[in-house]
C-alpha positions as CSV (number, residue, x, y, z in Angstrom):
1,M,-4.4,-3.1,20.5
2,D,-5.3,0.3,18.6
3,R,-8.0,-0.6,15.5
4,L,-7.8,2.5,12.3
5,D,-9.5,2.2,9.3
6,I,-8.1,4.0,7.0
7,R,-10.3,2.7,3.6
8,D,-12.2,6.1,3.6
9,L,-9.1,8.2,4.1
10,P,-7.6,10.2,1.1
11,P,-4.2,7.6,0.0
12,S,-2.2,10.9,0.6
13,Q,-3.2,10.8,4.6
14,R,-2.7,7.1,4.7
15,H,0.6,6.3,5.6
16,T,0.8,9.7,8.1
17,T,-1.7,8.8,10.2
18,I,-0.6,5.2,10.3
19,H,2.7,6.2,11.4
20,D,1.4,8.6,13.9
21,A,-0.9,5.9,15.3
22,F,2.0,3.7,15.8
23,D,4.2,6.3,17.3
24,E,2.3,6.9,20.1
25,L,1.4,2.7,21.1
26,D,4.0,1.8,24.4
27,A,6.1,-1.3,23.2
28,G,4.7,-4.3,23.2
29,E,1.4,-3.1,22.0
30,K,-0.5,-3.1,18.5
31,L,-1.9,-1.5,15.8
32,V,-4.4,-2.7,13.3
33,I,-5.4,-1.3,10.4
34,V,-8.0,-1.9,8.2
35,N,-7.0,-1.1,4.6
36,D,-8.8,-1.7,0.6
37,H,-5.7,-3.1,-0.7
38,D,-2.6,-5.3,0.4
39,P,-0.7,-3.1,2.7
40,Q,2.5,-4.8,1.6
41,P,4.6,-2.0,1.2
42,L,3.6,-0.5,4.3
43,F,5.3,-3.8,6.3
44,Y,8.4,-2.8,3.7
45,E,8.3,1.1,5.0
46,F,8.0,-0.2,8.4
47,R,10.7,-2.3,8.7
48,A,13.0,0.3,6.7
49,E,11.8,3.5,9.0
50,R,10.5,2.1,12.8
51,D,13.3,0.4,14.6
52,A,10.3,-0.5,17.2
53,F,8.5,-2.4,14.2
54,D,8.2,-6.0,15.5
55,E,8.3,-7.7,12.0
56,K,8.5,-10.9,13.0
57,G,5.1,-10.3,14.5
58,Y,3.5,-8.7,11.7
59,E,0.8,-10.4,10.2
60,V,-2.3,-9.7,7.5
61,E,-5.8,-11.2,6.5
62,R,-7.9,-10.9,3.9
63,H,-11.3,-10.4,4.8
64,G,-12.4,-9.8,1.3
65,P,-12.0,-8.0,-2.3
66,E,-11.1,-5.2,-0.4
67,E,-10.9,-5.6,3.2
68,F,-7.6,-6.2,4.4
69,V,-6.6,-6.1,8.1
70,A,-2.8,-5.9,9.2
71,T,-1.5,-6.3,12.8
72,L,1.6,-4.2,13.2
73,P,3.3,-4.8,16.8
74,K,5.7,-2.7,18.5
75,K,8.6,-4.0,20.2
């Protein structure tokens, strides 16, 4: 399981960084991202653009006001 904390990245680089990290995963692996806001738009983006995204295994937990941890599994 890869973990990526994107809170210090400029917003313009976040989605590209996440997509690149996800693409590097093997089937059955998971990418865990730490974000400063609810990554719900990212879920919809992955569902629409990444056939290998396992939306049923997607999880997100709020750990604080500016800490959301999302798990993006790859089929």
